[in-house]
C-alpha positions as CSV (number, residue, x, y, z in Angstrom):
1,M,14.2,39.7,-45.3
2,Y,16.4,36.8,-44.1
3,S,14.3,36.4,-41.0
4,L,11.1,36.7,-43.0
5,G,12.3,34.1,-45.4
6,G,12.8,31.7,-42.6
7,G,9.1,31.7,-42.0
8,P,7.2,32.4,-38.8
9,E,8.5,29.3,-37.0
10,G,12.1,28.0,-36.6
11,S,13.1,24.6,-35.4
12,S,12.0,25.4,-31.9
13,G,8.8,27.1,-33.0
14,D,9.8,30.5,-31.7
15,T,13.2,31.2,-33.3
16,F,12.5,34.8,-34.3
17,F,10.5,35.8,-31.3
18,F,11.7,37.6,-28.2
19,E,11.1,35.6,-25.1
20,D,9.7,38.5,-23.2
21,S,7.6,40.4,-25.7
22,S,6.8,37.4,-28.0
23,F,7.2,39.6,-31.1
24,P,9.7,38.9,-33.9
25,E,13.2,40.2,-33.7
26,W,13.1,41.6,-37.2
27,L,10.6,44.2,-36.2
28,F,13.0,45.8,-33.7
29,L,16.1,45.3,-35.9
30,L,14.4,47.7,-38.4
31,R,15.2,50.5,-36.0
32,G,18.8,50.0,-36.7
33,T,18.1,50.0,-40.4
34,K,16.4,53.3,-40.2
35,S,19.3,54.9,-38.3
36,L,21.8,53.5,-40.9
37,L,19.7,55.0,-43.7
38,E,19.7,58.4,-42.0
39,V,23.5,58.3,-41.5
40,L,24.4,57.2,-45.0
41,G,21.9,59.6,-46.6
42,P,21.9,60.4,-50.4
43,E,25.1,58.3,-51.0
44,L,23.2,55.1,-50.2
45,M,20.2,56.1,-52.3
46,E,22.4,56.6,-55.4
47,G,24.5,53.4,-54.9
48,A,24.0,49.7,-55.7
49,L,20.7,49.7,-53.7
50,S,19.2,52.5,-55.8
51,P,16.7,50.2,-57.6
52,M,15.2,49.2,-54.3
53,F,14.8,52.8,-53.1
54,A,13.4,53.8,-56.5
55,Q,10.7,51.1,-56.0
56,A,10.0,52.5,-52.5
57,K,9.5,56.0,-53.9
58,R,7.1,54.6,-56.4
59,S,5.1,53.1,-53.6
60,R,1.6,54.6,-53.6
61,R,2.0,55.6,-50.0
62,W,4.1,58.6,-51.2
63,T,2.0,59.7,-54.2
64,K,0.4,63.1,-54.0
65,D,-2.9,61.8,-55.2
66,M,-3.2,59.1,-52.5
67,P,-7.0,58.9,-51.7
68,H,-7.1,60.3,-48.2
69,G,-10.6,59.9,-46.8
70,A,-11.5,57.1,-49.2
71,D,-13.9,54.4,-48.0
72,T,-12.2,51.4,-46.5
73,P,-13.6,48.5,-44.4
74,M,-10.9,49.3,-41.8
75,K,-12.2,52.8,-41.0
76,V,-14.8,51.8,-38.5
77,P,-12.6,49.2,-36.7
78,L,-9.8,51.6,-36.5
79,D,-12.1,54.4,-35.2
80,E,-13.4,51.9,-32.6
81,L,-9.8,51.2,-31.7
82,A,-8.9,54.9,-31.4
83,A,-11.8,55.8,-29.2
84,P,-10.9,53.7,-26.1
85,V,-7.2,54.6,-26.5
86,R,-8.2,58.3,-26.2
87,T,-10.2,57.7,-23.1
88,T,-8.2,55.0,-21.2
89,V,-4.5,56.0,-21.8
90,S,-3.7,58.7,-19.2
91,D,-0.2,59.4,-20.4
92,E,-0.5,62.2,-23.0
93,Q,2.7,61.3,-24.8
94,A,1.8,57.6,-25.1
95,R,-1.7,58.6,-26.2
96,D,-0.3,60.7,-29.0
97,I,2.0,57.9,-30.1
98,Y,-0.9,55.5,-30.4
99,A,-3.0,58.0,-32.2
100,H,-0.3,58.6,-34.8
101,A,0.2,54.8,-35.3
102,I,-3.6,54.3,-35.8
103,D,-3.8,57.3,-38.1
104,E,-1.0,55.9,-40.3
105,L,-2.8,52.5,-40.4
106,L,-5.9,54.3,-41.6
107,K,-4.0,56.1,-44.3
108,L,-2.5,52.8,-45.4
109,A,-5.9,51.2,-45.5
110,E,-7.3,54.1,-47.5
111,S,-4.8,53.6,-50.2
112,F,-6.1,50.0,-50.7
113,T,-9.9,50.6,-50.9
114,D,-10.3,47.6,-53.2
115,A,-9.8,44.3,-51.3
116,S,-8.6,42.7,-54.5
117,Q,-5.7,45.1,-54.9
118,L,-2.2,43.7,-54.3
119,V,-0.3,45.3,-51.4
120,D,3.2,46.3,-52.3
121,I,5.6,45.2,-49.6
122,T,7.5,48.5,-49.6
123,H,4.1,50.2,-49.2
124,A,2.9,48.1,-46.4
125,F,6.2,48.3,-44.4
126,T,6.2,52.0,-44.7
127,W,3.9,52.0,-41.7
128,I,6.6,50.3,-39.5
129,Y,9.2,52.8,-40.7
130,L,6.9,55.7,-39.8
131,V,6.2,54.5,-36.3
132,L,9.7,53.0,-35.5
133,D,11.1,55.5,-33.1
134,E,8.2,55.9,-30.7
135,F,5.7,53.1,-31.2
136,L,8.0,50.0,-31.4
137,P,9.6,50.6,-27.9
138,L,6.1,50.4,-26.5
139,L,5.5,47.2,-28.5
140,K,8.7,45.7,-27.0
141,V,7.4,46.3,-23.4
142,P,4.7,45.3,-24.5
143,T,1.8,47.6,-23.6
144,Q,-1.7,46.4,-24.2
145,E,-2.5,49.3,-26.4
146,S,0.5,48.8,-28.6
147,V,-0.2,45.1,-29.1
148,A,-3.8,45.8,-30.0
149,T,-2.7,48.5,-32.5
150,F,0.0,46.3,-34.0
151,S,-2.6,43.6,-34.5
152,Y,-4.3,45.7,-37.2
153,F,-1.1,45.8,-39.2
154,C,-1.5,42.0,-39.5
155,V,-4.3,42.6,-42.0
156,F,-1.7,44.0,-44.5
157,L,0.7,41.1,-43.7
158,K,-2.2,38.7,-44.6
159,R,-2.5,40.4,-48.0
160,L,1.2,40.0,-48.6
161,E,0.9,36.2,-48.4
162,I,1.0,36.1,-52.2
163,H,4.8,36.0,-51.4
164,W,5.8,32.6,-50.1
165,W,8.1,34.1,-47.5
166,M,5.3,36.0,-46.0
167,Q,2.9,33.1,-45.6
168,G,1.9,32.3,-42.0
169,W,3.3,35.5,-40.5
170,S,-0.1,37.3,-40.1
171,E,-1.8,34.5,-38.3
172,R,1.3,33.7,-36.2
173,L,1.6,37.4,-35.0
174,I,-2.1,37.8,-34.3
175,R,-2.1,34.7,-32.2
176,K,0.9,36.0,-30.3
177,A,-0.9,39.3,-29.8
178,Y,-4.1,37.5,-28.6
179,K,-2.1,35.6,-25.9
180,I,-0.6,38.9,-24.6
181,L,-3.8,40.8,-24.5
182,D,-6.0,40.8,-21.4
183,E,-9.7,40.2,-21.7
184,E,-10.6,43.9,-22.0
185,H,-8.1,44.5,-24.8
186,K,-9.0,41.4,-26.7
187,L,-12.3,43.0,-27.4
188,W,-10.4,45.8,-29.2
189,T,-9.3,43.2,-31.8
190,T,-12.6,41.3,-32.4
191,W,-12.9,42.5,-36.0
192,L,-9.5,41.0,-36.9
193,A,-10.3,37.4,-36.3
194,E,-12.9,37.4,-39.1
195,E,-10.9,39.5,-41.4
196,I,-7.8,37.3,-41.2
197,G,-9.7,34.1,-40.8
198,C,-8.1,33.2,-37.5
199,V,-10.0,31.2,-34.9
200,F,-8.8,31.9,-31.3
201,E,-8.9,29.4,-28.5
202,G,-10.7,30.5,-25.4
């Protein structure tokens, strides 16, 4: 949260971004947070941080009646993203990792079928938690497919901009992604520019 509160730009303009991958450090630091949670287990859940975890449990992502299969504007774009991933990624393990990440994005989108609904931050960041171990290492490389997939998460970051400390992150990240993507993979993210309201150069 400290990094997020600092905004997408530091004094140098890239304070929280890795020089190589151009993605913010807090994304990858979350891997250590997950490991810590798994080590500490129930004791942490019942301690001073219990209200925070209680809020996470109430997140709609974990409710049994979550509307899987509900109509969402993101279904077609995500299906169009999944299709070339299936046909162009030769490594079966990597292909499965991308498929899982895209599927979880769709589930997240399905739980917010109304564009006016407020996105809960614990709900939105559940996606990162679910794909931490396998997907984020590919994003740190970064591979073209991981960058294109992560770009779709920026839609949810945009809807979190009701919080002042989230403002600017979605556009900053999508612009970074666009610079990393080659011409072929930029086509995989065409829908995002209009959705986020971001005009790319070139």
